[in-house]
Each structure stands twice: as structure tokens, then as C-alpha cells.
DSSP file (Angstrom, degrees, kcal/mol; ACC not computed):
  #  RESIDUE AA STRUCTURE BP1 BP2  ACC     N-H-->O    O-->H-N    N-H-->O    O-->H-N    TCO  KAPPA ALPHA  PHI   PSI    X-CA   Y-CA   Z-CA
    1    1 A M              0   0    0      0, 0.0     6,-0.2     0, 0.0     5,-0.0   0.000 360.0 360.0 360.0 142.1    0.0    0.0    0.1
    2    2 A A    >   -     0   0    0      4,-2.3     3,-1.8     1,-0.1     6,-0.0  -0.276 360.0-107.9 -68.9 162.4    1.2    3.5   -0.7
    3    3 A A  T 3  S+     0   0    0      1,-0.3    -1,-0.1     2,-0.1     0, 0.0   0.801 118.5  55.5 -62.8 -32.4    2.2    5.9    2.1
    4    4 A N  T 3  S-     0   0    0      2,-0.1    -1,-0.3     1,-0.0     3,-0.1   0.309 122.5-102.3 -85.3   7.8   -1.0    8.0    1.6
    5    5 A G  S <  S+     0   0    0     -3,-1.8     2,-0.3     1,-0.3    -2,-0.1   0.436  84.0 118.4  89.0  -2.4   -3.3    5.0    2.1
    6    6 A Q        -     0   0    0     -5,-0.0    -4,-2.3     1,-0.0    -1,-0.3  -0.713  66.1-110.9-100.3 150.4   -4.2    4.4   -1.6
    7    7 A R        -     0   0    0     -2,-0.3     2,-0.3    -6,-0.2    -1,-0.0  -0.568  27.4-123.5 -78.7 146.9   -3.4    1.3   -3.6
    8    8 A R        -     0   0    0     -2,-0.2     2,-0.1     1,-0.1    -1,-0.1  -0.617  28.1-119.9 -82.3 141.9   -0.9    1.4   -6.3
    9    9 A T     >  -     0   0    0     -2,-0.3     4,-2.5     1,-0.1     5,-0.2  -0.343  25.4-106.7 -77.6 167.0   -2.1    0.3   -9.7
   10   10 A R  H  > S+     0   0    0      1,-0.2     4,-2.3     2,-0.2     5,-0.2   0.937 121.9  50.0 -56.7 -46.7   -0.5   -2.6  -11.5
   11   11 A T  H  > S+     0   0    0      1,-0.2     4,-2.7     2,-0.2     5,-0.2   0.917 109.3  51.5 -62.5 -42.8    1.2   -0.2  -14.0
   12   12 A A  H  > S+     0   0    0      1,-0.2     4,-2.7     2,-0.2    -1,-0.2   0.923 110.7  49.5 -55.3 -49.3    2.6    1.9  -11.1
   13   13 A R  H  X S+     0   0    0     -4,-2.5     4,-2.7     1,-0.2    -1,-0.2   0.918 111.4  47.5 -55.0 -48.9    4.0   -1.1   -9.4
   14   14 A I  H  X S+     0   0    0     -4,-2.3     4,-2.4     1,-0.2    -1,-0.2   0.895 112.9  47.3 -67.0 -41.5    5.7   -2.3  -12.5
   15   15 A L  H  X S+     0   0    0     -4,-2.7     4,-2.3    -5,-0.2    -1,-0.2   0.903 111.8  51.2 -66.5 -37.3    7.2    1.0  -13.3
   16   16 A R  H  X S+     0   0    0     -4,-2.7     4,-2.1    -5,-0.2    -2,-0.2   0.908 111.4  49.8 -65.4 -41.2    8.5    1.4   -9.7
   17   17 A T  H  X S+     0   0    0     -4,-2.7     4,-1.4    -5,-0.2    -2,-0.2   0.902 113.9  43.5 -58.4 -46.0   10.0   -2.1  -10.0
   18   18 A L  H  X S+     0   0    0     -4,-2.4     4,-1.2     2,-0.2     8,-0.5   0.833 111.5  53.8 -71.7 -33.3   11.7   -1.3  -13.2
   19   19 A A  H  < S+     0   0    0     -4,-2.3    -2,-0.2     1,-0.2    -1,-0.2   0.892 110.7  46.3 -66.3 -40.5   12.9    2.1  -12.1
   20   20 A V  H  < S+     0   0    0     -4,-2.1    -1,-0.2     1,-0.2    -2,-0.2   0.759 112.6  50.2 -70.3 -26.5   14.5    0.6   -9.1
   21   21 A S  H  < S-     0   0    0     -4,-1.4    -1,-0.2     1,-0.3    -2,-0.2   0.681 133.0 -52.3 -84.4 -19.2   16.1   -2.2  -11.1
   22   22 A G     X  -     0   0    0     -4,-1.2     4,-1.3    -5,-0.1     3,-0.5  -0.457  37.9-117.8 149.5 139.3   17.5    0.2  -13.6
   23   23 A T  H  > S+     0   0    0      1,-0.2     4,-2.1     2,-0.2     5,-0.1   0.727 107.2  67.2 -72.2 -21.1   16.4    3.0  -15.8
   24   24 A G  H  > S+     0   0    0      2,-0.2     4,-1.8     1,-0.2    -1,-0.2   0.898 103.1  45.5 -58.3 -45.7   17.4    1.2  -19.0
   25   25 A A  H  > S+     0   0    0     -3,-0.5     4,-2.2    -7,-0.3    -1,-0.2   0.873 112.1  51.5 -71.4 -36.1   14.7   -1.5  -18.4
   26   26 A A  H  X S+     0   0    0     -4,-1.3     4,-2.2    -8,-0.5    -2,-0.2   0.896 108.1  51.8 -70.9 -37.0   12.1    1.1  -17.6
   27   27 A V  H  < S+     0   0    0     -4,-2.1    -1,-0.2     1,-0.2    -2,-0.2   0.924 115.3  42.2 -61.3 -44.6   12.9    3.1  -20.7
   28   28 A L  H  < S+     0   0    0     -4,-1.8     4,-0.3     1,-0.2    -2,-0.2   0.851 118.4  44.8 -72.8 -34.7   12.4   -0.1  -22.8
   29   29 A A  H >X S+     0   0    0     -4,-2.2     4,-1.2     1,-0.2     3,-1.1   0.761  93.5  77.5 -89.8 -25.6    9.2   -1.4  -20.9
   30   30 A V  G >< S+     0   0    0     -4,-2.2     3,-0.7     1,-0.3    -1,-0.2   0.880  92.8  49.4 -56.7 -44.2    7.3    1.9  -20.8
   31   31 A P  G 34 S+     0   0    0      0, 0.0    -1,-0.3     0, 0.0    -2,-0.1   0.773 111.9  52.1 -64.4 -24.4    6.1    1.8  -24.4
   32   32 A L  G X4 S+     0   0    0     -3,-1.1     3,-1.6    -4,-0.3    -2,-0.2   0.695  83.6  98.7 -88.4 -17.3    4.9   -1.8  -23.9
   33   33 A I  T << S+     0   0    0     -4,-1.2     3,-0.1    -3,-0.7   -22,-0.0  -0.476  98.8   6.9 -74.0 135.6    2.9   -1.2  -20.8
   34   34 A G  T 3  S+     0   0    0      1,-0.2     2,-0.3    -2,-0.2    -1,-0.3   0.453  90.9 139.9  74.6  -2.4   -0.8   -0.9  -21.8
   35   35 A A    <   -     0   0    0     -3,-1.6    -1,-0.2     1,-0.2     3,-0.1  -0.563  28.9-176.9 -72.1 135.2   -0.2   -1.8  -25.4
   36   36 A T        +     0   0    0     -2,-0.3     2,-0.3     1,-0.3    -1,-0.2   0.608  67.5  15.1-107.8 -14.4   -3.0   -4.0  -26.6
   37   37 A S        -     0   0    0      2,-0.0     2,-0.4     0, 0.0    -1,-0.3  -0.996  67.9-129.2-154.1 152.8   -1.6   -4.6  -30.0
   38   38 A A        -     0   0    0     -2,-0.3     2,-0.4    -3,-0.1     0, 0.0  -0.789  24.6-178.0-102.5 148.4    1.6   -4.2  -32.0
   39   39 A S        -     0   0    0     -2,-0.4     2,-0.2     3,-0.0    -2,-0.0  -1.000  20.2-128.1-143.8 144.4    1.8   -2.5  -35.3
   40   40 A A        -     0   0    0     -2,-0.4     3,-0.1     1,-0.1     0, 0.0  -0.513  37.1 -94.8 -89.3 165.8    4.6   -1.9  -37.8
   41   41 A A        -     0   0    0     -2,-0.2    -1,-0.1     1,-0.1     0, 0.0  -0.392  57.9 -83.9 -73.1 152.4    5.5    1.5  -39.2
   42   42 A P    >   -     0   0    0      0, 0.0     3,-1.8     0, 0.0    -1,-0.1  -0.211  37.4-118.4 -52.7 145.9    3.8    2.2  -42.7
   43   43 A A  T 3  S+     0   0    0      1,-0.3    -2,-0.1    -3,-0.1     0, 0.0   0.729 110.5  66.5 -65.0 -19.7    5.8    0.7  -45.6
   44   44 A T  T 3  S+     0   0    0      2,-0.1     2,-0.3     0, 0.0    -1,-0.3   0.449  70.1 121.5 -85.1   0.8    6.3    4.2  -47.0
   45   45 A T    <   -     0   0    0     -3,-1.8     2,-0.4     1,-0.1    -4,-0.0  -0.508  57.3-141.1 -66.6 128.8    8.5    5.3  -44.1
   46   46 A K        -     0   0    0     -2,-0.3     2,-0.2     1,-0.0    -2,-0.1  -0.710  13.2-122.5 -88.8 133.7   11.8    6.4  -45.5
   47   47 A A        -     0   0    0     -2,-0.4     2,-0.5     1,-0.0    -1,-0.0  -0.519  23.2-135.9 -71.4 144.0   14.9    5.5  -43.5
   48   48 A V        -     0   0    0     -2,-0.2     2,-0.2     2,-0.0    -1,-0.0  -0.916  18.0-119.2-110.7 131.6   17.0    8.5  -42.5
   49   49 A S        -     0   0    0     -2,-0.5     0, 0.0     1,-0.1     0, 0.0  -0.441  20.3-168.4 -66.9 128.5   20.7    8.2  -43.0
   50   50 A S        +     0   0    0     -2,-0.2     2,-0.4     2,-0.1    -1,-0.1   0.204  49.1 120.7-104.2  14.4   22.6    8.6  -39.6
   51   51 A V        -     0   0    0      2,-0.0     2,-0.4     0, 0.0    -2,-0.1  -0.678  40.1-176.9 -84.9 127.5   26.0    9.0  -41.4
   52   52 A S        -     0   0    0     -2,-0.4    -2,-0.1     0, 0.0     0, 0.0  -0.955  10.7-152.7-123.6 150.7   27.7   12.2  -40.6
   53   53 A Y        -     0   0    0     -2,-0.4     2,-0.1     9,-0.0     6,-0.1  -0.876  23.9-107.3-122.8 146.9   31.0   13.5  -42.0
   54   54 A P        -     0   0    0      0, 0.0     2,-1.7     0, 0.0    -1,-0.0  -0.449  31.8-114.1 -72.3 151.8   33.5   15.9  -40.5
   55   55 A N  S    S+     0   0    0      4,-0.1     2,-0.3    -2,-0.1     3,-0.0  -0.514  85.6  90.4 -82.9  67.8   33.7   19.4  -41.9
   56   56 A N  S  > S-     0   0    0     -2,-1.7     4,-2.6     1,-0.0     5,-0.2  -0.880  96.5 -84.2-152.3 172.5   37.2   18.9  -43.2
   57   57 A L  H  > S+     0   0    0     -2,-0.3     4,-2.9     1,-0.2     5,-0.2   0.907 126.2  51.8 -56.9 -43.8   38.7   17.8  -46.6
   58   58 A D  H  > S+     0   0    0      1,-0.2     4,-2.4     2,-0.2    -1,-0.2   0.962 112.1  45.6 -60.7 -50.1   38.5   14.1  -45.6
   59   59 A G  H  > S+     0   0    0      2,-0.2     4,-2.5     1,-0.2    -1,-0.2   0.860 111.0  51.2 -58.9 -36.3   34.9   14.4  -44.7
   60   60 A W  H  X S+     0   0    0     -4,-2.6     4,-2.6     2,-0.2     5,-0.2   0.937 112.2  48.0 -66.8 -43.7   34.0   16.4  -47.9
   61   61 A I  H  X S+     0   0    0     -4,-2.9     4,-2.8    -5,-0.2    -2,-0.2   0.951 113.8  46.9 -61.9 -42.3   35.7   13.7  -50.0
   62   62 A R  H  X S+     0   0    0     -4,-2.4     4,-2.3    -5,-0.2    -2,-0.2   0.923 112.9  48.2 -63.6 -46.1   33.9   10.9  -48.2
   63   63 A E  H  X S+     0   0    0     -4,-2.5     4,-2.3     1,-0.2    -1,-0.2   0.923 112.6  49.2 -60.7 -45.1   30.6   12.5  -48.4
   64   64 A S  H  X S+     0   0    0     -4,-2.6     4,-3.0     1,-0.2    -2,-0.2   0.900 108.4  52.7 -59.2 -46.6   31.1   13.2  -52.1
   65   65 A L  H  X S+     0   0    0     -4,-2.8     4,-2.8     2,-0.2    -1,-0.2   0.903 107.6  53.1 -60.7 -39.6   32.1    9.6  -52.7
   66   66 A A  H  X S+     0   0    0     -4,-2.3     4,-1.8     2,-0.2    -2,-0.2   0.951 112.1  43.9 -60.0 -46.3   28.9    8.4  -51.0
   67   67 A I  H  X S+     0   0    0     -4,-2.3     4,-2.2     1,-0.2    -2,-0.2   0.917 113.0  52.4 -61.6 -42.3   26.8   10.6  -53.3
   68   68 A M  H  X>S+     0   0    0     -4,-3.0     5,-2.8     1,-0.2     4,-0.8   0.871 106.9  52.7 -62.4 -35.8   28.8    9.6  -56.4
   69   69 A A  H ><5S+     0   0    0     -4,-2.8     3,-0.5     2,-0.2    -1,-0.2   0.903 109.2  49.4 -64.0 -37.3   28.2    5.9  -55.5
   70   70 A E  H 3<5S+     0   0    0     -4,-1.8    -2,-0.2     1,-0.2    -1,-0.2   0.886 117.1  41.9 -61.0 -40.1   24.5    6.6  -55.3
   71   71 A K  H 3<5S-     0   0    0     -4,-2.2    -1,-0.2    -5,-0.1    -2,-0.2   0.474 112.6-114.7 -90.3  -3.2   24.6    8.3  -58.7
   72   72 A G  T <<5 +     0   0    0     -4,-0.8    -3,-0.2    -3,-0.5    -4,-0.1   0.787  63.1 148.9  74.3  26.5   27.0    5.9  -60.5
   73   73 A I      < -     0   0    0     -5,-2.8    -1,-0.3    -6,-0.2    -2,-0.1  -0.858  41.0-134.1 -94.8 126.1   29.9    8.5  -60.9
   74   74 A P        +     0   0    0      0, 0.0    78,-0.5     0, 0.0     2,-0.2  -0.374  47.2 109.2 -78.9 155.9   33.2    6.8  -60.8
   75   75 A G        -     0   0    0     76,-0.2     2,-0.3    77,-0.1     3,-0.1  -0.665  45.5-125.2 152.8 160.5   36.2    8.0  -58.8
   76   76 A S     >  -     0   0    0     -2,-0.2     4,-2.7     1,-0.1     5,-0.2  -0.819  29.1-109.7-127.4 165.3   38.3    7.1  -55.8
   77   77 A Y  H  > S+     0   0    0     -2,-0.3     4,-3.3     1,-0.2     5,-0.3   0.957 119.1  48.6 -53.8 -51.8   39.4    8.8  -52.6
   78   78 A N  H  > S+     0   0    0      1,-0.2     4,-2.7     2,-0.2     5,-0.2   0.900 109.9  50.2 -61.4 -43.3   43.0    9.0  -53.9
   79   79 A G  H  > S+     0   0    0      2,-0.2     4,-1.8     1,-0.2    -1,-0.2   0.923 114.5  45.1 -58.5 -46.8   42.1   10.4  -57.3
   80   80 A I  H  X S+     0   0    0     -4,-2.7     4,-2.4     1,-0.2    -2,-0.2   0.948 114.7  47.1 -63.9 -48.8   39.9   13.1  -55.7
   81   81 A H  H  X S+     0   0    0     -4,-3.3     4,-2.2     1,-0.2     5,-0.3   0.900 109.2  52.6 -59.2 -45.2   42.5   14.0  -53.1
   82   82 A R  H  X S+     0   0    0     -4,-2.7     4,-1.7    -5,-0.3    -1,-0.2   0.919 112.8  46.0 -57.8 -45.7   45.4   14.2  -55.6
   83   83 A N  H  X S+     0   0    0     -4,-1.8     4,-2.5    -5,-0.2    -1,-0.2   0.883 111.4  51.3 -69.0 -41.6   43.4   16.6  -57.8
   84   84 A I  H  X>S+     0   0    0     -4,-2.4     4,-2.7     2,-0.2     6,-1.1   0.895 109.2  50.7 -61.8 -42.4   42.2   18.8  -54.9
   85   85 A I  H  X5S+     0   0    0     -4,-2.2     4,-0.6     4,-0.2    -2,-0.2   0.902 115.9  42.1 -69.5 -41.8   45.7   19.3  -53.6
   86   86 A R  H  <5S+     0   0    0     -4,-1.7    -2,-0.2    -5,-0.3    -1,-0.2   0.878 120.8  40.2 -70.7 -36.5   47.0   20.3  -57.0
   87   87 A E  H  <5S-     0   0    0     -4,-2.5    -2,-0.2    24,-0.2    -3,-0.2   0.902 140.2  -3.5 -78.5 -45.3   44.1   22.5  -57.9
   88   88 A S  H ><5S-     0   0    0     -4,-2.7     3,-1.3    23,-0.3    -3,-0.2   0.391  80.7-119.9-132.4  -1.9   43.4   24.3  -54.6
   89   89 A S  T 3<<S-     0   0    0     -5,-1.0    -4,-0.2    -4,-0.6    -3,-0.1   0.769  80.0 -59.9  54.2  29.5   45.7   22.9  -51.9
   90   90 A G  T 3  S+     0   0    0     -6,-1.1    -1,-0.2    21,-0.3    21,-0.1   0.691  99.4 138.0  80.2  18.2   42.4   22.0  -50.1
   91   91 A N    X   -     0   0    0     -3,-1.3     3,-1.4    -7,-0.2    -1,-0.2  -0.869  39.4-162.3 -98.1 111.2   41.0   25.5  -49.8
   92   92 A P  T 3  S+     0   0    0      0, 0.0    19,-0.2     0, 0.0    -1,-0.1   0.685  90.5  54.6 -65.2 -16.7   37.2   25.4  -50.7
   93   93 A L  T 3  S+     0   0    0     17,-0.2    39,-0.1    -5,-0.1    40,-0.0   0.235  78.5 134.5-100.9  11.0   37.3   29.2  -51.2
   94   94 A A    <   +     0   0    0     -3,-1.4    16,-2.0    15,-0.1     2,-0.3  -0.320  29.6 179.9 -61.2 140.5   40.1   29.1  -53.7
   95   95 A I  E     -A  109   0A   0     14,-0.2     2,-0.8    18,-0.1    14,-0.2  -0.989  21.6-142.2-148.7 139.0   39.6   31.3  -56.9
   96   96 A N  E     +A  108   0A   0     12,-2.2    12,-0.6    -2,-0.3     6,-0.1  -0.862  22.4 170.8-108.2 112.1   41.9   31.7  -59.8
   97   97 A L        +     0   0    0     -2,-0.8    -1,-0.1     1,-0.1     8,-0.0   0.129  68.0  55.4-105.4  22.7   41.9   35.1  -61.1
   98   98 A W  S    S+     0   0    0      4,-0.0    -1,-0.1     5,-0.0    -2,-0.0   0.608  81.6  89.0-127.8 -19.0   44.8   35.0  -63.6
   99   99 A D  S  > S-     0   0    0     -3,-0.1     4,-2.5     1,-0.1     5,-0.1  -0.027  92.9 -86.8 -85.2-172.2   44.2   32.1  -66.2
  100  100 A S  H  > S+     0   0    0      1,-0.2     4,-1.4     2,-0.2     6,-0.2   0.888 127.5  53.4 -65.3 -41.0   42.4   32.2  -69.5
  101  101 A N  H >4>S+     0   0    0      1,-0.2     5,-2.5     2,-0.2     3,-0.6   0.948 109.2  48.9 -53.3 -49.9   39.0   31.5  -67.8
  102  102 A A  H >45S+     0   0    0      1,-0.2     3,-2.2     3,-0.2    -2,-0.2   0.926 106.5  57.3 -59.4 -42.9   39.5   34.4  -65.5
  103  103 A A  H 3<5S+     0   0    0     -4,-2.5    -1,-0.2     1,-0.3    -2,-0.2   0.817 106.6  48.7 -49.6 -37.0   40.4   36.6  -68.5
  104  104 A K  T <<5S-     0   0    0     -4,-1.4    -1,-0.3    -3,-0.6    -2,-0.2   0.336 125.5-102.4 -89.2   6.2   37.0   35.7  -70.0
  105  105 A G  T < 5S+     0   0    0     -3,-2.2    -3,-0.2    -4,-0.2    -2,-0.1   0.595  96.8  99.9  90.0   7.7   35.2   36.6  -66.8
  106  106 A I      < -     0   0    0     -5,-2.5    -4,-0.1    -6,-0.2    -3,-0.1  -0.650  56.7-166.4-128.5  71.1   34.6   33.0  -65.5
  107  107 A P        -     0   0    0      0, 0.0     9,-0.4     0, 0.0     2,-0.2  -0.215  27.2-108.3 -61.0 152.0   37.2   32.2  -62.9
  108  108 A S  E     -A   96   0A   0    -12,-0.6   -12,-2.2     7,-0.1     2,-0.3  -0.562  46.7-168.9 -76.1 142.9   37.8   28.7  -61.7
  109  109 A K  E   > +AB  95 114A   0      5,-1.5     5,-2.1    -2,-0.2   -14,-0.2  -0.910  27.4   9.9-137.7 157.1   36.5   28.3  -58.1
  110  110 A G  T > 5S-     0   0    0    -16,-2.0     3,-1.3    -2,-0.3   -17,-0.2  -0.016 101.8 -34.2  77.0-173.7   36.5   25.9  -55.1
  111  111 A L  T 3 5S+     0   0    0      1,-0.3   -23,-0.3   -19,-0.2   -21,-0.3   0.852 140.1  32.5 -50.3 -46.0   38.4   22.8  -54.3
  112  112 A L  T 3 5S-     0   0    0     -3,-0.2    -1,-0.3   -25,-0.1    -2,-0.2   0.199 107.9-116.7-107.2  16.1   38.5   21.5  -57.8
  113  113 A Q  T < 5 +     0   0    0     -3,-1.3     2,-0.4     1,-0.2    -3,-0.2   0.897  47.9 176.5  54.4  54.4   38.7   24.7  -59.6
  114  114 A V  B   < -B  109   0A   0     -5,-2.1    -5,-1.5    17,-0.2    -1,-0.2  -0.719  26.8-129.4 -95.0 135.8   35.5   24.5  -61.5
  115  115 A I     >  -     0   0    0     -2,-0.4     4,-2.9    -7,-0.2     5,-0.2  -0.530  28.6-113.8 -78.0 152.8   34.1   27.3  -63.8
  116  116 A Q  H  > S+     0   0    0     -9,-0.4     4,-2.8     1,-0.2     5,-0.2   0.910 113.8  52.0 -61.6 -45.5   30.5   28.2  -63.2
  117  117 A P  H  > S+     0   0    0      0, 0.0     4,-2.1     0, 0.0    -1,-0.2   0.908 114.1  45.1 -58.0 -37.0   29.1   26.9  -66.6
  118  118 A T  H  > S+     0   0    0      2,-0.2     4,-2.7     1,-0.2    -2,-0.2   0.923 112.9  49.9 -71.2 -43.0   30.8   23.5  -66.0
  119  119 A F  H  X S+     0   0    0     -4,-2.9     4,-1.0     1,-0.2    -1,-0.2   0.964 113.4  46.9 -57.5 -51.8   29.5   23.5  -62.4
  120  120 A N  H  < S+     0   0    0     -4,-2.8     3,-0.3     1,-0.2    -2,-0.2   0.900 114.2  47.1 -54.6 -48.3   25.9   24.3  -63.7
  121  121 A T  H  < S+     0   0    0     -4,-2.1    -1,-0.2    -5,-0.2    -2,-0.2   0.922 123.2  32.7 -60.9 -53.3   26.1   21.6  -66.5
  122  122 A Y  H  < S+     0   0    0     -4,-2.7    -1,-0.2    -5,-0.1    -2,-0.2   0.268  81.5 139.0-101.8  11.9   27.4   18.8  -64.2
  123  123 A H     <  -     0   0    0     -4,-1.0     2,-0.6    -3,-0.3     6,-0.1  -0.263  50.3-131.8 -51.7 138.9   25.8   19.7  -60.8
  124  124 A V    >   -     0   0    0     12,-0.2     3,-2.0     4,-0.2    16,-0.1  -0.874  22.1-109.7-106.0 123.0   24.6   16.6  -59.2
  125  125 A A  T 3  S+     0   0    0     -2,-0.6     3,-0.1     1,-0.2    -1,-0.0  -0.130 103.0  34.9 -44.3 134.0   21.0   16.6  -57.8
  126  126 A G  T 3  S+     0   0    0      1,-0.4    -1,-0.2    -3,-0.0     2,-0.2   0.226  99.5  94.6 101.4 -16.1   20.9   16.6  -53.9
  127  127 A T  S <  S-     0   0    0     -3,-2.0    -1,-0.4     1,-0.1    -4,-0.0  -0.706  84.4 -82.5-107.2 164.9   24.0   18.8  -53.5
  128  128 A S        -     0   0    0     -2,-0.2    -4,-0.2     1,-0.1    -1,-0.1  -0.218  21.7-135.6 -62.3 148.3   24.1   22.6  -53.1
  129  129 A F  S    S+     0   0    0     -6,-0.1     2,-0.7     3,-0.0    -1,-0.1   0.353  76.8 106.9 -80.5   3.7   24.0   25.0  -55.9
  130  130 A D    >   -     0   0    0      1,-0.1     3,-2.8     2,-0.0     7,-0.2  -0.761  63.1-152.0 -83.2 110.6   26.8   26.9  -54.3
  131  131 A I  T 3  S+     0   0    0     -2,-0.7   -17,-0.2     1,-0.3    -1,-0.1   0.772  96.7  56.7 -58.7 -27.4   30.1   26.3  -56.4
  132  132 A Y  T 3  S+     0   0    0    -22,-0.1    -1,-0.3     4,-0.1   -21,-0.1   0.543  76.4 109.2 -85.3  -4.0   32.1   27.0  -53.1
  133  133 A D  S <> S-     0   0    0     -3,-2.8     4,-2.4     1,-0.2     5,-0.2  -0.634  70.5-141.7 -64.6 125.6   30.3   24.3  -51.3
  134  134 A P  H  > S+     0   0    0      0, 0.0     4,-2.5     0, 0.0     5,-0.2   0.867  96.0  42.5 -65.2 -40.2   33.0   21.7  -50.9
  135  135 A V  H  > S+     0   0    0      2,-0.2     4,-2.8     1,-0.2     5,-0.2   0.933 115.7  48.4 -68.1 -46.6   30.7   18.6  -51.5
  136  136 A A  H  > S+     0   0    0      2,-0.2     4,-2.1     1,-0.2   -12,-0.2   0.884 113.4  48.4 -62.5 -40.6   28.8   20.2  -54.3
  137  137 A N  H  X S+     0   0    0     -4,-2.4     4,-2.2    -7,-0.2    -2,-0.2   0.931 114.2  44.6 -69.5 -44.7   32.2   21.3  -56.1
  138  138 A I  H  X S+     0   0    0     -4,-2.5     4,-2.7    -5,-0.2     5,-0.2   0.973 115.0  49.0 -64.2 -48.8   33.8   17.8  -55.8
  139  139 A T  H  X S+     0   0    0     -4,-2.8     4,-2.1     1,-0.2    -2,-0.2   0.897 114.4  43.8 -56.9 -46.9   30.7   16.0  -56.9
  140  140 A A  H  X S+     0   0    0     -4,-2.1     4,-2.1    -5,-0.2    -1,-0.2   0.878 114.4  49.9 -66.6 -39.4   30.2   18.2  -59.9
  141  141 A A  H  X S+     0   0    0     -4,-2.2     4,-3.2     1,-0.2    -2,-0.2   0.915 111.0  49.2 -63.0 -44.7   33.9   18.2  -60.9
  142  142 A C  H  X S+     0   0    0     -4,-2.7     4,-2.2     2,-0.2    -2,-0.2   0.851 110.3  51.9 -70.6 -32.3   34.0   14.4  -60.6
  143  143 A N  H  X S+     0   0    0     -4,-2.1     4,-1.6    -5,-0.2    -1,-0.2   0.903 111.4  46.4 -59.4 -44.5   30.8   14.2  -62.8
  144  144 A Y  H  X S+     0   0    0     -4,-2.1     4,-2.4     2,-0.2     5,-0.3   0.943 112.7  50.4 -62.4 -52.0   32.4   16.4  -65.4
  145  145 A A  H  X>S+     0   0    0     -4,-3.2     4,-3.8     1,-0.2     6,-0.8   0.856 108.2  52.8 -55.8 -36.5   35.6   14.3  -65.2
  146  146 A A  H  X5S+     0   0    0     -4,-2.2     4,-0.9     4,-0.3    -1,-0.2   0.891 112.1  45.2 -68.6 -38.0   33.7   11.1  -65.6
  147  147 A A  H  <5S+     0   0    0     -4,-1.6    -2,-0.2    -3,-0.2    -1,-0.2   0.824 124.2  33.2 -68.6 -35.2   32.0   12.4  -68.7
  148  148 A R  H  <5S+     0   0    0     -4,-2.4    -2,-0.2    -5,-0.1    -3,-0.2   0.849 137.9  12.4 -93.4 -38.3   35.2   13.8  -70.2
  149  149 A Y  H  <5S-     0   0    0     -4,-3.8    -3,-0.2    -5,-0.3    -2,-0.1   0.328  99.8-106.9-124.8   5.3   37.9   11.4  -69.0
  150  150 A G  S  <<S+     0   0    0     -4,-0.9     2,-0.3    -5,-0.6    -4,-0.3   0.112  91.8   3.6  92.0 -25.3   36.1    8.4  -67.6
  151  151 A S  S >  S-     0   0    0     -6,-0.8     3,-1.1     1,-0.1   -76,-0.2  -0.898  72.1-108.5 178.1 151.6   36.9    9.1  -64.1
  152  152 A I  G >  S+     0   0    0    -78,-0.5     3,-2.2    -2,-0.3   -77,-0.1   0.794 114.8  71.9 -54.8 -35.2   38.5   11.8  -61.9
  153  153 A D  G 3  S+     0   0    0      1,-0.3    -1,-0.2    -3,-0.1   -78,-0.1   0.750  90.2  57.1 -56.5 -24.7   41.2    9.1  -61.4
  154  154 A N  G <  S+     0   0    0     -3,-1.1     2,-0.6    -9,-0.1    -1,-0.3   0.400  85.8  96.0 -89.8   2.0   42.3    9.6  -64.9
  155  155 A V    <   +     0   0    0     -3,-2.2     4,-0.1     1,-0.1     3,-0.1  -0.860  33.7 156.7 -97.5 116.5   43.1   13.4  -64.4
  156  156 A Y        +     0   0    0     -2,-0.6     2,-0.3     2,-0.1    -1,-0.1   0.157  64.8  26.8-126.2  17.4   46.7   14.3  -63.6
  157  157 A S  S    S-     0   0    0      0, 0.0   -70,-0.1     0, 0.0   -71,-0.0  -0.927 109.2 -44.2-156.3-175.8   46.9   17.9  -64.7
  158  158 A A              0   0    0     -2,-0.3    -2,-0.1     1,-0.2   -45,-0.0  -0.221 360.0 360.0 -57.3 140.0   44.6   20.9  -65.1
  159  159 A Y              0   0    0     -4,-0.1    -1,-0.2    -3,-0.0    -4,-0.0   0.285 360.0 360.0-126.3 360.0   41.4   19.8  -66.8
């Protein structure tokens, strides 16, 4: 009997027992108490990806590779990394203001030094439309390199 003279309900007794024995069991059991039937989530429920990537060169490359794999765009970590280091030294805000593209008013920008018309043409759905976004820049550049050279892995100089 409770201290105030009232009887505890069965649910209250179970919860108290579970709480005393460990909060983990209580958390698991609470949704089950009082349930009269079980049901599954609707078939239309979409799984949410729990993958997160660090906000650095390694993370940008890995996130781009995941998107590329979904879209069937070839390329490897080493091929992407090699080209990024050559093109921008890993600076996502790099801009080339001196080459022939810059002279025409369309400078190369971002990690893989893409010009805006190429970025627009080879932009990959699901990525940002900002040419300076590291993942969007890598993914669009790899999409372009795949169309032009078969893969970013086949690019060993300015492209």
C-alpha cells in the first residue's frame, strides 16, 4: 500500500520495480505497458541516414564519394584528393583570377577549380547549388571528369 493509504495500480508497481532495477529497463518497458496490439510502421516510411561527415577535406571527399556511389559516378578517394591538392591545396574558397578562364570573366572556383558553366552543367542533384560548397564542387567536378575522361582518377593535370 502507498504511504498515503491508496493502492498502487499494477502499472505503477511495474514502473516502480523497473525504475528501481535500472532506468534502462524502464525506458524499454514503458512503451509496452498498456499496449493491446503491436503494429509496424507504414511501408512508406523512409529510412533516415545517420551518417555524418567531419567538416574537413577528408569528410568532404567521403561525403562526395557516398553521393557519387548513389549516382553511379566513378572516382576514388586518392584520385579526388590528388586533384584537390594540385588545384586548390584543399582551400574550398580558392579562386583563380589569372588564367584564361578568369580573363573571360569566368574564374575557376573551389576545391577542384570548376568554372560556373561547367558546375551548372554537371551539378549533381541533392547537392548545393553553391560552387564554393565543398561537396557540391567535388561531386560536380567528378561528374564532369567522368563524362570527359572516364573518371577523376584519370586526371593528372589541369582539366
